[in-house]
mmCIF file of the N, C-alpha and C atoms, coordinates in Angstrom:
data_MODEL
# 
_entry.id   MODEL 
# 
loop_
_atom_site.group_PDB 
_atom_site.id 
_atom_site.type_symbol 
_atom_site.label_atom_id 
_atom_site.label_alt_id 
_atom_site.label_comp_id 
_atom_site.label_asym_id 
_atom_site.label_entity_id 
_atom_site.label_seq_id 
_atom_site.pdbx_PDB_ins_code 
_atom_site.Cartn_x 
_atom_site.Cartn_y 
_atom_site.Cartn_z 
_atom_site.occupancy 
_atom_site.B_iso_or_equiv 
_atom_site.pdbx_formal_charge 
_atom_site.auth_seq_id 
_atom_site.auth_comp_id 
_atom_site.auth_asym_id 
_atom_site.auth_atom_id 
_atom_site.pdbx_PDB_model_num 
ATOM 1   N N  . MET A 1 1  ? 55.072 -10.957 36.703 1.00 0.00 ? 1  MET A N  1 
ATOM 2   C CA . MET A 1 1  ? 56.049 -10.199 37.466 1.00 0.00 ? 1  MET A CA 1 
ATOM 3   C C  . MET A 1 1  ? 57.383 -10.275 36.736 1.00 0.00 ? 1  MET A C  1 
ATOM 4   N N  . HIS A 1 2  ? 58.086 -9.161  36.680 1.00 0.00 ? 2  HIS A N  1 
ATOM 5   C CA . HIS A 1 2  ? 59.391 -9.084  36.043 1.00 0.00 ? 2  HIS A CA 1 
ATOM 6   C C  . HIS A 1 2  ? 60.432 -8.841  37.127 1.00 0.00 ? 2  HIS A C  1 
ATOM 7   N N  . LEU A 1 3  ? 61.524 -9.608  37.075 1.00 0.00 ? 3  LEU A N  1 
ATOM 8   C CA . LEU A 1 3  ? 62.580 -9.500  38.076 1.00 0.00 ? 3  LEU A CA 1 
ATOM 9   C C  . LEU A 1 3  ? 63.880 -9.044  37.433 1.00 0.00 ? 3  LEU A C  1 
ATOM 10  N N  . ALA A 1 4  ? 64.717 -8.394  38.233 1.00 0.00 ? 4  ALA A N  1 
ATOM 11  C CA . ALA A 1 4  ? 66.051 -7.995  37.794 1.00 0.00 ? 4  ALA A CA 1 
ATOM 12  C C  . ALA A 1 4  ? 67.010 -8.262  38.947 1.00 0.00 ? 4  ALA A C  1 
ATOM 13  N N  . LYS A 1 5  ? 68.252 -8.576  38.612 1.00 0.00 ? 5  LYS A N  1 
ATOM 14  C CA . LYS A 1 5  ? 69.266 -8.874  39.620 1.00 0.00 ? 5  LYS A CA 1 
ATOM 15  C C  . LYS A 1 5  ? 70.283 -7.739  39.666 1.00 0.00 ? 5  LYS A C  1 
ATOM 16  N N  . LEU A 1 6  ? 70.648 -7.316  40.867 1.00 0.00 ? 6  LEU A N  1 
ATOM 17  C CA . LEU A 1 6  ? 71.618 -6.243  41.070 1.00 0.00 ? 6  LEU A CA 1 
ATOM 18  C C  . LEU A 1 6  ? 73.026 -6.821  40.989 1.00 0.00 ? 6  LEU A C  1 
ATOM 19  N N  . THR A 1 7  ? 73.908 -6.191  40.187 1.00 0.00 ? 7  THR A N  1 
ATOM 20  C CA . THR A 1 7  ? 75.288 -6.655  40.061 1.00 0.00 ? 7  THR A CA 1 
ATOM 21  C C  . THR A 1 7  ? 76.150 -6.043  41.160 1.00 0.00 ? 7  THR A C  1 
ATOM 22  N N  . ASN A 1 8  ? 77.407 -6.488  41.233 1.00 0.00 ? 8  ASN A N  1 
ATOM 23  C CA . ASN A 1 8  ? 78.355 -5.932  42.209 1.00 0.00 ? 8  ASN A CA 1 
ATOM 24  C C  . ASN A 1 8  ? 78.581 -4.442  41.991 1.00 0.00 ? 8  ASN A C  1 
ATOM 25  N N  . LYS A 1 9  ? 78.388 -3.988  40.761 1.00 0.00 ? 9  LYS A N  1 
ATOM 26  C CA . LYS A 1 9  ? 78.584 -2.578  40.425 1.00 0.00 ? 9  LYS A CA 1 
ATOM 27  C C  . LYS A 1 9  ? 77.316 -1.749  40.628 1.00 0.00 ? 9  LYS A C  1 
ATOM 28  N N  . GLY A 1 10 ? 76.260 -2.369  41.145 1.00 0.00 ? 10 GLY A N  1 
ATOM 29  C CA . GLY A 1 10 ? 75.014 -1.644  41.387 1.00 0.00 ? 10 GLY A CA 1 
ATOM 30  C C  . GLY A 1 10 ? 74.177 -1.462  40.133 1.00 0.00 ? 10 GLY A C  1 
ATOM 31  N N  . GLN A 1 11 ? 74.401 -2.288  39.126 1.00 0.00 ? 11 GLN A N  1 
ATOM 32  C CA . GLN A 1 11 ? 73.663 -2.178  37.874 1.00 0.00 ? 11 GLN A CA 1 
ATOM 33  C C  . GLN A 1 11 ? 72.592 -3.266  37.792 1.00 0.00 ? 11 GLN A C  1 
ATOM 34  N N  . ILE A 1 12 ? 71.543 -2.955  37.035 1.00 0.00 ? 12 ILE A N  1 
ATOM 35  C CA . ILE A 1 12 ? 70.509 -3.945  36.766 1.00 0.00 ? 12 ILE A CA 1 
ATOM 36  C C  . ILE A 1 12 ? 70.221 -3.945  35.269 1.00 0.00 ? 12 ILE A C  1 
ATOM 37  N N  . THR A 1 13 ? 69.700 -5.049  34.782 1.00 0.00 ? 13 THR A N  1 
ATOM 38  C CA . THR A 1 13 ? 69.212 -5.113  33.412 1.00 0.00 ? 13 THR A CA 1 
ATOM 39  C C  . THR A 1 13 ? 67.694 -5.077  33.488 1.00 0.00 ? 13 THR A C  1 
ATOM 40  N N  . ILE A 1 14 ? 67.115 -4.100  32.825 1.00 0.00 ? 14 ILE A N  1 
ATOM 41  C CA . ILE A 1 14 ? 65.660 -3.988  32.808 1.00 0.00 ? 14 ILE A CA 1 
ATOM 42  C C  . ILE A 1 14 ? 65.132 -5.057  31.855 1.00 0.00 ? 14 ILE A C  1 
ATOM 43  N N  . PRO A 1 15 ? 64.220 -5.885  32.310 1.00 0.00 ? 15 PRO A N  1 
ATOM 44  C CA . PRO A 1 15 ? 63.700 -6.960  31.454 1.00 0.00 ? 15 PRO A CA 1 
ATOM 45  C C  . PRO A 1 15 ? 63.176 -6.423  30.118 1.00 0.00 ? 15 PRO A C  1 
ATOM 46  N N  . LYS A 1 16 ? 63.375 -7.217  29.072 1.00 0.00 ? 16 LYS A N  1 
ATOM 47  C CA . LYS A 1 16 ? 63.014 -6.817  27.722 1.00 0.00 ? 16 LYS A CA 1 
ATOM 48  C C  . LYS A 1 16 ? 61.550 -6.399  27.613 1.00 0.00 ? 16 LYS A C  1 
ATOM 49  N N  . ALA A 1 17 ? 60.659 -7.139  28.245 1.00 0.00 ? 17 ALA A N  1 
ATOM 50  C CA . ALA A 1 17 ? 59.230 -6.817  28.167 1.00 0.00 ? 17 ALA A CA 1 
ATOM 51  C C  . ALA A 1 17 ? 58.947 -5.425  28.745 1.00 0.00 ? 17 ALA A C  1 
ATOM 52  N N  . VAL A 1 18 ? 59.659 -5.072  29.810 1.00 0.00 ? 18 VAL A N  1 
ATOM 53  C CA . VAL A 1 18 ? 59.480 -3.757  30.428 1.00 0.00 ? 18 VAL A CA 1 
ATOM 54  C C  . VAL A 1 18 ? 60.031 -2.675  29.503 1.00 0.00 ? 18 VAL A C  1 
ATOM 55  N N  . ARG A 1 19 ? 61.232 -2.917  28.941 1.00 0.00 ? 19 ARG A N  1 
ATOM 56  C CA . ARG A 1 19 ? 61.832 -1.943  28.008 1.00 0.00 ? 19 ARG A CA 1 
ATOM 57  C C  . ARG A 1 19 ? 60.912 -1.701  26.817 1.00 0.00 ? 19 ARG A C  1 
ATOM 58  N N  . GLN A 1 20 ? 60.368 -2.781  26.277 1.00 0.00 ? 20 GLN A N  1 
ATOM 59  C CA . GLN A 1 20 ? 59.477 -2.641  25.122 1.00 0.00 ? 20 GLN A CA 1 
ATOM 60  C C  . GLN A 1 20 ? 58.202 -1.900  25.503 1.00 0.00 ? 20 GLN A C  1 
ATOM 61  N N  . SER A 1 21 ? 57.646 -2.227  26.637 1.00 0.00 ? 21 SER A N  1 
ATOM 62  C CA . SER A 1 21 ? 56.401 -1.600  27.078 1.00 0.00 ? 21 SER A CA 1 
ATOM 63  C C  . SER A 1 21 ? 56.567 -0.094  27.261 1.00 0.00 ? 21 SER A C  1 
ATOM 64  N N  . LEU A 1 22 ? 57.745 0.316   27.777 1.00 0.00 ? 22 LEU A N  1 
ATOM 65  C CA . LEU A 1 22 ? 57.995 1.740   28.032 1.00 0.00 ? 22 LEU A CA 1 
ATOM 66  C C  . LEU A 1 22 ? 58.659 2.434   26.852 1.00 0.00 ? 22 LEU A C  1 
ATOM 67  N N  . GLY A 1 23 ? 59.003 1.670   25.829 1.00 0.00 ? 23 GLY A N  1 
ATOM 68  C CA . GLY A 1 23 ? 59.666 2.262   24.666 1.00 0.00 ? 23 GLY A CA 1 
ATOM 69  C C  . GLY A 1 23 ? 61.074 2.725   24.980 1.00 0.00 ? 23 GLY A C  1 
ATOM 70  N N  . LEU A 1 24 ? 61.779 2.003   25.836 1.00 0.00 ? 24 LEU A N  1 
ATOM 71  C CA . LEU A 1 24 ? 63.135 2.379   26.231 1.00 0.00 ? 24 LEU A CA 1 
ATOM 72  C C  . LEU A 1 24 ? 64.162 1.887   25.218 1.00 0.00 ? 24 LEU A C  1 
ATOM 73  N N  . HIS A 1 25 ? 65.201 2.693   25.039 1.00 0.00 ? 25 HIS A N  1 
ATOM 74  C CA . HIS A 1 25 ? 66.278 2.365   24.115 1.00 0.00 ? 25 HIS A CA 1 
ATOM 75  C C  . HIS A 1 25 ? 67.609 2.665   24.792 1.00 0.00 ? 25 HIS A C  1 
ATOM 76  N N  . PRO A 1 26 ? 68.697 2.037   24.321 1.00 0.00 ? 26 PRO A N  1 
ATOM 77  C CA . PRO A 1 26 ? 70.009 2.325   24.909 1.00 0.00 ? 26 PRO A CA 1 
ATOM 78  C C  . PRO A 1 26 ? 70.286 3.821   24.925 1.00 0.00 ? 26 PRO A C  1 
ATOM 79  N N  . GLY A 1 27 ? 70.773 4.314   26.042 1.00 0.00 ? 27 GLY A N  1 
ATOM 80  C CA . GLY A 1 27 ? 71.069 5.737   26.183 1.00 0.00 ? 27 GLY A CA 1 
ATOM 81  C C  . GLY A 1 27 ? 69.939 6.551   26.786 1.00 0.00 ? 27 GLY A C  1 
ATOM 82  N N  . ASP A 1 28 ? 68.737 5.986   26.866 1.00 0.00 ? 28 ASP A N  1 
ATOM 83  C CA . ASP A 1 28 ? 67.628 6.709   27.488 1.00 0.00 ? 28 ASP A CA 1 
ATOM 84  C C  . ASP A 1 28 ? 67.930 6.927   28.968 1.00 0.00 ? 28 ASP A C  1 
ATOM 85  N N  . LYS A 1 29 ? 67.421 8.018   29.501 1.00 0.00 ? 29 LYS A N  1 
ATOM 86  C CA . LYS A 1 29 ? 67.606 8.317   30.920 1.00 0.00 ? 29 LYS A CA 1 
ATOM 87  C C  . LYS A 1 29 ? 66.329 7.984   31.684 1.00 0.00 ? 29 LYS A C  1 
ATOM 88  N N  . LEU A 1 30 ? 66.519 7.534   32.926 1.00 0.00 ? 30 LEU A N  1 
ATOM 89  C CA . LEU A 1 30 ? 65.402 7.167   33.784 1.00 0.00 ? 30 LEU A CA 1 
ATOM 90  C C  . LEU A 1 30 ? 65.467 7.972   35.074 1.00 0.00 ? 30 LEU A C  1 
ATOM 91  N N  . GLU A 1 31 ? 64.317 8.310   35.598 1.00 0.00 ? 31 GLU A N  1 
ATOM 92  C CA . GLU A 1 31 ? 64.220 8.995   36.886 1.00 0.00 ? 31 GLU A CA 1 
ATOM 93  C C  . GLU A 1 31 ? 63.716 7.993   37.913 1.00 0.00 ? 31 GLU A C  1 
ATOM 94  N N  . PHE A 1 32 ? 64.414 7.900   39.055 1.00 0.00 ? 32 PHE A N  1 
ATOM 95  C CA . PHE A 1 32 ? 63.998 7.010   40.136 1.00 0.00 ? 32 PHE A CA 1 
ATOM 96  C C  . PHE A 1 32 ? 63.378 7.842   41.245 1.00 0.00 ? 32 PHE A C  1 
ATOM 97  N N  . ILE A 1 33 ? 62.217 7.418   41.704 1.00 0.00 ? 33 ILE A N  1 
ATOM 98  C CA . ILE A 1 33 ? 61.472 8.134   42.739 1.00 0.00 ? 33 ILE A CA 1 
ATOM 99  C C  . ILE A 1 33 ? 61.237 7.163   43.893 1.00 0.00 ? 33 ILE A C  1 
ATOM 100 N N  . ILE A 1 34 ? 61.637 7.567   45.100 1.00 0.00 ? 34 ILE A N  1 
ATOM 101 C CA . ILE A 1 34 ? 61.424 6.736   46.287 1.00 0.00 ? 34 ILE A CA 1 
ATOM 102 C C  . ILE A 1 34 ? 60.295 7.382   47.085 1.00 0.00 ? 34 ILE A C  1 
ATOM 103 N N  . ASN A 1 35 ? 59.208 6.618   47.310 1.00 0.00 ? 35 ASN A N  1 
ATOM 104 C CA . ASN A 1 35 ? 58.084 7.186   48.048 1.00 0.00 ? 35 ASN A CA 1 
ATOM 105 C C  . ASN A 1 35 ? 58.234 6.920   49.547 1.00 0.00 ? 35 ASN A C  1 
ATOM 106 N N  . LYS A 1 36 ? 57.294 7.378   50.320 1.00 0.00 ? 36 LYS A N  1 
ATOM 107 C CA . LYS A 1 36 ? 57.406 7.266   51.778 1.00 0.00 ? 36 LYS A CA 1 
ATOM 108 C C  . LYS A 1 36 ? 57.319 5.834   52.286 1.00 0.00 ? 36 LYS A C  1 
ATOM 109 N N  . ASN A 1 37 ? 56.878 4.901   51.443 1.00 0.00 ? 37 ASN A N  1 
ATOM 110 C CA . ASN A 1 37 ? 56.822 3.485   51.825 1.00 0.00 ? 37 ASN A CA 1 
ATOM 111 C C  . ASN A 1 37 ? 58.075 2.734   51.383 1.00 0.00 ? 37 ASN A C  1 
ATOM 112 N N  . ASP A 1 38 ? 59.118 3.480   51.009 1.00 0.00 ? 38 ASP A N  1 
ATOM 113 C CA . ASP A 1 38 ? 60.368 2.911   50.500 1.00 0.00 ? 38 ASP A CA 1 
ATOM 114 C C  . ASP A 1 38 ? 60.159 2.065   49.247 1.00 0.00 ? 38 ASP A C  1 
ATOM 115 N N  . GLU A 1 39 ? 59.175 2.439   48.454 1.00 0.00 ? 39 GLU A N  1 
ATOM 116 C CA . GLU A 1 39 ? 58.964 1.805   47.162 1.00 0.00 ? 39 GLU A CA 1 
ATOM 117 C C  . GLU A 1 39 ? 59.622 2.695   46.113 1.00 0.00 ? 39 GLU A C  1 
ATOM 118 N N  . VAL A 1 40 ? 60.220 2.056   45.135 1.00 0.00 ? 40 VAL A N  1 
ATOM 119 C CA . VAL A 1 40 ? 60.905 2.804   44.085 1.00 0.00 ? 40 VAL A CA 1 
ATOM 120 C C  . VAL A 1 40 ? 60.094 2.740   42.801 1.00 0.00 ? 40 VAL A C  1 
ATOM 121 N N  . LEU A 1 41 ? 59.844 3.892   42.244 1.00 0.00 ? 41 LEU A N  1 
ATOM 122 C CA . LEU A 1 41 ? 59.192 4.000   40.944 1.00 0.00 ? 41 LEU A CA 1 
ATOM 123 C C  . LEU A 1 41 ? 60.229 4.559   39.987 1.00 0.00 ? 41 LEU A C  1 
ATOM 124 N N  . PHE A 1 42 ? 60.208 4.111   38.746 1.00 0.00 ? 42 PHE A N  1 
ATOM 125 C CA . PHE A 1 42 ? 61.082 4.752   37.782 1.00 0.00 ? 42 PHE A CA 1 
ATOM 126 C C  . PHE A 1 42 ? 60.291 5.065   36.531 1.00 0.00 ? 42 PHE A C  1 
ATOM 127 N N  . LYS A 1 43 ? 60.694 6.147   35.893 1.00 0.00 ? 43 LYS A N  1 
ATOM 128 C CA . LYS A 1 43 ? 60.007 6.538   34.670 1.00 0.00 ? 43 LYS A CA 1 
ATOM 129 C C  . LYS A 1 43 ? 61.024 7.141   33.716 1.00 0.00 ? 43 LYS A C  1 
ATOM 130 N N  . PRO A 1 44 ? 60.804 6.921   32.429 1.00 0.00 ? 44 PRO A N  1 
ATOM 131 C CA . PRO A 1 44 ? 61.722 7.495   31.447 1.00 0.00 ? 44 PRO A CA 1 
ATOM 132 C C  . PRO A 1 44 ? 61.599 9.012   31.424 1.00 0.00 ? 44 PRO A C  1 
ATOM 133 N N  . ILE A 1 45 ? 62.723 9.666   31.218 1.00 0.00 ? 45 ILE A N  1 
ATOM 134 C CA . ILE A 1 45 ? 62.716 11.113  31.053 1.00 0.00 ? 45 ILE A CA 1 
ATOM 135 C C  . ILE A 1 45 ? 62.510 11.368  29.573 1.00 0.00 ? 45 ILE A C  1 
ATOM 136 N N  . VAL A 1 46 ? 61.394 11.969  29.254 1.00 0.00 ? 46 VAL A N  1 
ATOM 137 C CA . VAL A 1 46 ? 61.019 12.182  27.857 1.00 0.00 ? 46 VAL A CA 1 
ATOM 138 C C  . VAL A 1 46 ? 61.100 13.670  27.558 1.00 0.00 ? 46 VAL A C  1 
ATOM 139 N N  . LYS A 1 47 ? 61.805 13.981  26.494 1.00 0.00 ? 47 LYS A N  1 
ATOM 140 C CA . LYS A 1 47 ? 61.886 15.373  26.050 1.00 0.00 ? 47 LYS A CA 1 
ATOM 141 C C  . LYS A 1 47 ? 60.963 15.548  24.853 1.00 0.00 ? 47 LYS A C  1 
ATOM 142 N N  . LYS A 1 48 ? 60.219 16.614  24.874 1.00 0.00 ? 48 LYS A N  1 
ATOM 143 C CA . LYS A 1 48 ? 59.365 16.944  23.747 1.00 0.00 ? 48 LYS A CA 1 
ATOM 144 C C  . LYS A 1 48 ? 60.117 17.928  22.854 1.00 0.00 ? 48 LYS A C  1 
ATOM 145 N N  . VAL A 1 49 ? 59.746 17.999  21.620 1.00 0.00 ? 49 VAL A N  1 
ATOM 146 C CA . VAL A 1 49 ? 60.383 18.925  20.690 1.00 0.00 ? 49 VAL A CA 1 
ATOM 147 C C  . VAL A 1 49 ? 60.351 20.341  21.250 1.00 0.00 ? 49 VAL A C  1 
ATOM 148 N N  . ASP A 1 50 ? 59.251 20.711  21.860 1.00 0.00 ? 50 ASP A N  1 
ATOM 149 C CA . ASP A 1 50 ? 59.132 22.062  22.418 1.00 0.00 ? 50 ASP A CA 1 
ATOM 150 C C  . ASP A 1 50 ? 60.154 22.313  23.527 1.00 0.00 ? 50 ASP A C  1 
ATOM 151 N N  . ASP A 1 51 ? 60.580 21.253  24.236 1.00 0.00 ? 51 ASP A N  1 
ATOM 152 C CA . ASP A 1 51 ? 61.551 21.412  25.321 1.00 0.00 ? 51 ASP A CA 1 
ATOM 153 C C  . ASP A 1 51 ? 62.943 21.754  24.794 1.00 0.00 ? 51 ASP A C  1 
ATOM 154 N N  . VAL A 1 52 ? 63.260 21.313  23.593 1.00 0.00 ? 52 VAL A N  1 
ATOM 155 C CA . VAL A 1 52 ? 64.600 21.528  23.060 1.00 0.00 ? 52 VAL A CA 1 
ATOM 156 C C  . VAL A 1 52 ? 64.635 22.527  21.893 1.00 0.00 ? 52 VAL A C  1 
ATOM 157 N N  . PHE A 1 53 ? 63.476 23.030  21.514 1.00 0.00 ? 53 PHE A N  1 
ATOM 158 C CA . PHE A 1 53 ? 63.405 23.967  20.391 1.00 0.00 ? 53 PHE A CA 1 
ATOM 159 C C  . PHE A 1 53 ? 64.279 25.190  20.673 1.00 0.00 ? 53 PHE A C  1 
ATOM 160 N N  . GLY A 1 54 ? 65.108 25.530  19.714 1.00 0.00 ? 54 GLY A N  1 
ATOM 161 C CA . GLY A 1 54 ? 65.933 26.726  19.825 1.00 0.00 ? 54 GLY A CA 1 
ATOM 162 C C  . GLY A 1 54 ? 67.236 26.543  20.581 1.00 0.00 ? 54 GLY A C  1 
ATOM 163 N N  . LYS A 1 55 ? 67.521 25.356  21.072 1.00 0.00 ? 55 LYS A N  1 
ATOM 164 C CA . LYS A 1 55 ? 68.747 25.132  21.848 1.00 0.00 ? 55 LYS A CA 1 
ATOM 165 C C  . LYS A 1 55 ? 70.005 25.335  21.004 1.00 0.00 ? 55 LYS A C  1 
ATOM 166 N N  . LEU A 1 56 ? 69.924 25.063  19.708 1.00 0.00 ? 56 LEU A N  1 
ATOM 167 C CA . LEU A 1 56 ? 71.090 25.196  18.845 1.00 0.00 ? 56 LEU A CA 1 
ATOM 168 C C  . LEU A 1 56 ? 71.229 26.599  18.256 1.00 0.00 ? 56 LEU A C  1 
ATOM 169 N N  . HIS A 1 57 ? 70.220 27.423  18.433 1.00 0.00 ? 57 HIS A N  1 
ATOM 170 C CA . HIS A 1 57 ? 70.239 28.769  17.859 1.00 0.00 ? 57 HIS A CA 1 
ATOM 171 C C  . HIS A 1 57 ? 71.261 29.646  18.572 1.00 0.00 ? 57 HIS A C  1 
ATOM 172 N N  . LYS A 1 58 ? 72.083 30.306  17.759 1.00 0.00 ? 58 LYS A N  1 
ATOM 173 C CA . LYS A 1 58 ? 73.022 31.298  18.291 1.00 0.00 ? 58 LYS A CA 1 
ATOM 174 C C  . LYS A 1 58 ? 72.833 32.547  17.443 1.00 0.00 ? 58 LYS A C  1 
ATOM 175 N N  . SER A 1 59 ? 72.436 33.626  18.087 1.00 0.00 ? 59 SER A N  1 
ATOM 176 C CA . SER A 1 59 ? 72.082 34.835  17.351 1.00 0.00 ? 59 SER A CA 1 
ATOM 177 C C  . SER A 1 59 ? 73.257 35.422  16.575 1.00 0.00 ? 59 SER A C  1 
ATOM 178 N N  . ASP A 1 60 ? 74.492 35.153  17.006 1.00 0.00 ? 60 ASP A N  1 
ATOM 179 C CA . ASP A 1 60 ? 75.648 35.714  16.316 1.00 0.00 ? 60 ASP A CA 1 
ATOM 180 C C  . ASP A 1 60 ? 76.156 34.819  15.179 1.00 0.00 ? 60 ASP A C  1 
ATOM 181 N N  . ARG A 1 61 ? 75.516 33.670  14.980 1.00 0.00 ? 61 ARG A N  1 
ATOM 182 C CA . ARG A 1 61 ? 75.929 32.743  13.921 1.00 0.00 ? 61 ARG A CA 1 
ATOM 183 C C  . ARG A 1 61 ? 75.224 33.112  12.621 1.00 0.00 ? 61 ARG A C  1 
ATOM 184 N N  . LYS A 1 62 ? 76.002 33.103  11.529 1.00 0.00 ? 62 LYS A N  1 
ATOM 185 C CA . LYS A 1 62 ? 75.467 33.408  10.212 1.00 0.00 ? 62 LYS A CA 1 
ATOM 186 C C  . LYS A 1 62 ? 74.624 32.231  9.719  1.00 0.00 ? 62 LYS A C  1 
ATOM 187 N N  . SER A 1 63 ? 73.483 32.496  9.097  1.00 0.00 ? 63 SER A N  1 
ATOM 188 C CA . SER A 1 63 ? 72.639 31.414  8.583  1.00 0.00 ? 63 SER A CA 1 
ATOM 189 C C  . SER A 1 63 ? 73.288 30.789  7.346  1.00 0.00 ? 63 SER A C  1 
ATOM 190 N N  . VAL A 1 64 ? 72.975 29.521  7.119  1.00 0.00 ? 64 VAL A N  1 
ATOM 191 C CA . VAL A 1 64 ? 73.545 28.768  6.001  1.00 0.00 ? 64 VAL A CA 1 
ATOM 192 C C  . VAL A 1 64 ? 72.393 28.171  5.203  1.00 0.00 ? 64 VAL A C  1 
ATOM 193 N N  . SER A 1 65 ? 72.519 28.181  3.895  1.00 0.00 ? 65 SER A N  1 
ATOM 194 C CA . SER A 1 65 ? 71.458 27.630  3.046  1.00 0.00 ? 65 SER A CA 1 
ATOM 195 C C  . SER A 1 65 ? 71.504 26.106  3.078  1.00 0.00 ? 65 SER A C  1 
ATOM 196 N N  . VAL A 1 66 ? 70.403 25.490  2.710  1.00 0.00 ? 66 VAL A N  1 
ATOM 197 C CA . VAL A 1 66 ? 70.331 24.029  2.641  1.00 0.00 ? 66 VAL A CA 1 
ATOM 198 C C  . VAL A 1 66 ? 71.342 23.523  1.618  1.00 0.00 ? 66 VAL A C  1 
ATOM 199 N N  . LYS A 1 67 ? 71.480 24.244  0.511  1.00 0.00 ? 67 LYS A N  1 
ATOM 200 C CA . LYS A 1 67 ? 72.439 23.865  -0.532 1.00 0.00 ? 67 LYS A CA 1 
ATOM 201 C C  . LYS A 1 67 ? 73.865 23.841  0.037  1.00 0.00 ? 67 LYS A C  1 
ATOM 202 N N  . ALA A 1 68 ? 74.215 24.841  0.819  1.00 0.00 ? 68 ALA A N  1 
ATOM 203 C CA . ALA A 1 68 ? 75.549 24.891  1.431  1.00 0.00 ? 68 ALA A CA 1 
ATOM 204 C C  . ALA A 1 68 ? 75.740 23.761  2.438  1.00 0.00 ? 68 ALA A C  1 
ATOM 205 N N  . MET A 1 69 ? 74.678 23.453  3.201  1.00 0.00 ? 69 MET A N  1 
ATOM 206 C CA . MET A 1 69 ? 74.756 22.342  4.161  1.00 0.00 ? 69 MET A CA 1 
ATOM 207 C C  . MET A 1 69 ? 74.980 21.024  3.438  1.00 0.00 ? 69 MET A C  1 
ATOM 208 N N  . ASP A 1 70 ? 74.219 20.805  2.339  1.00 0.00 ? 70 ASP A N  1 
ATOM 209 C CA . ASP A 1 70 ? 74.373 19.576  1.557  1.00 0.00 ? 70 ASP A CA 1 
ATOM 210 C C  . ASP A 1 70 ? 75.792 19.456  0.999  1.00 0.00 ? 70 ASP A C  1 
ATOM 211 N N  . ALA A 1 71 ? 76.337 20.556  0.507  1.00 0.00 ? 71 ALA A N  1 
ATOM 212 C CA . ALA A 1 71 ? 77.691 20.551  -0.040 1.00 0.00 ? 71 ALA A CA 1 
ATOM 213 C C  . ALA A 1 71 ? 78.710 20.218  1.045  1.00 0.00 ? 71 ALA A C  1 
ATOM 214 N N  . ALA A 1 72 ? 78.545 20.767  2.230  1.00 0.00 ? 72 ALA A N  1 
ATOM 215 C CA . ALA A 1 72 ? 79.469 20.499  3.345  1.00 0.00 ? 72 ALA A CA 1 
ATOM 216 C C  . ALA A 1 72 ? 79.398 19.032  3.763  1.00 0.00 ? 72 ALA A C  1 
ATOM 217 N N  . ILE A 1 73 ? 78.198 18.470  3.779  1.00 0.00 ? 73 ILE A N  1 
ATOM 218 C CA . ILE A 1 73 ? 78.026 17.054  4.145  1.00 0.00 ? 73 ILE A CA 1 
ATOM 219 C C  . ILE A 1 73 ? 78.701 16.163  3.105  1.00 0.00 ? 73 ILE A C  1 
ATOM 220 N N  . LYS A 1 74 ? 78.505 16.475  1.819  1.00 0.00 ? 74 LYS A N  1 
ATOM 221 C CA . LYS A 1 74 ? 79.136 15.691  0.750  1.00 0.00 ? 74 LYS A CA 1 
ATOM 222 C C  . LYS A 1 74 ? 80.652 15.761  0.859  1.00 0.00 ? 74 LYS A C  1 
ATOM 223 N N  . GLN A 1 75 ? 81.183 16.943  1.129  1.00 0.00 ? 75 GLN A N  1 
ATOM 224 C CA . GLN A 1 75 ? 82.627 17.116  1.262  1.00 0.00 ? 75 GLN A CA 1 
ATOM 225 C C  . GLN A 1 75 ? 83.163 16.289  2.431  1.00 0.00 ? 75 GLN A C  1 
ATOM 226 N N  . LYS A 1 76 ? 82.478 16.324  3.550  1.00 0.00 ? 76 LYS A N  1 
ATOM 227 C CA . LYS A 1 76 ? 82.909 15.562  4.731  1.00 0.00 ? 76 LYS A CA 1 
ATOM 228 C C  . LYS A 1 76 ? 82.875 14.066  4.457  1.00 0.00 ? 76 LYS A C  1 
ATOM 229 N N  . MET A 1 77 ? 81.853 13.614  3.737  1.00 0.00 ? 77 MET A N  1 
ATOM 230 C CA . MET A 1 77 ? 81.759 12.192  3.412  1.00 0.00 ? 77 MET A CA 1 
ATOM 231 C C  . MET A 1 77 ? 82.913 11.766  2.503  1.00 0.00 ? 77 MET A C  1 
ATOM 232 N N  . LYS A 1 78 ? 83.293 12.633  1.550  1.00 0.00 ? 78 LYS A N  1 
ATOM 233 C CA . LYS A 1 78 ? 84.426 12.341  0.671  1.00 0.00 ? 78 LYS A CA 1 
ATOM 234 C C  . LYS A 1 78 ? 85.723 12.238  1.491  1.00 0.00 ? 78 LYS A C  1 
ATOM 235 N N  . GLU A 1 79 ? 85.887 13.151  2.440  1.00 0.00 ? 79 GLU A N  1 
ATOM 236 C CA . GLU A 1 79 ? 87.097 13.158  3.272  1.00 0.00 ? 79 GLU A CA 1 
ATOM 237 C C  . GLU A 1 79 ? 87.185 11.899  4.119  1.00 0.00 ? 79 GLU A C  1 
ATOM 238 N N  . GLN A 1 80 ? 86.052 11.446  4.652  1.00 0.00 ? 80 GLN A N  1 
ATOM 239 C CA . GLN A 1 80 ? 86.066 10.268  5.515  1.00 0.00 ? 80 GLN A CA 1 
ATOM 240 C C  . GLN A 1 80 ? 86.220 8.977   4.729  1.00 0.00 ? 80 GLN A C  1 
ATOM 241 N N  . ALA A 1 81 ? 85.856 8.997   3.451  1.00 0.00 ? 81 ALA A N  1 
ATOM 242 C CA . ALA A 1 81 ? 85.959 7.802   2.610  1.00 0.00 ? 81 ALA A CA 1 
ATOM 243 C C  . ALA A 1 81 ? 87.419 7.511   2.231  1.00 0.00 ? 81 ALA A C  1 
ATOM 244 N N  . LYS A 1 82 ? 88.282 8.512   2.344  1.00 0.00 ? 82 LYS A N  1 
ATOM 245 C CA . LYS A 1 82 ? 89.698 8.341   1.957  1.00 0.00 ? 82 LYS A CA 1 
ATOM 246 C C  . LYS A 1 82 ? 90.467 7.512   2.943  1.00 0.00 ? 82 LYS A C  1 
# 
């Protein structure tokens, strides 16, 4: 059995064994479900690639080559190194 303690702020720490078993990482979102017996179930919200495919696409945006993207990344890294 794994236990967690509720803080004054209403927060809990999910035991490490549970986090590892569910593959949870900092920033992951969880869904809490309360059933008719007042039992709480929680499950990670998992997004599949198909769920987010095309979210960044904007039809009015001009396409950019990989070479141009690489050049922009190199330029930004140079600027941040200064």
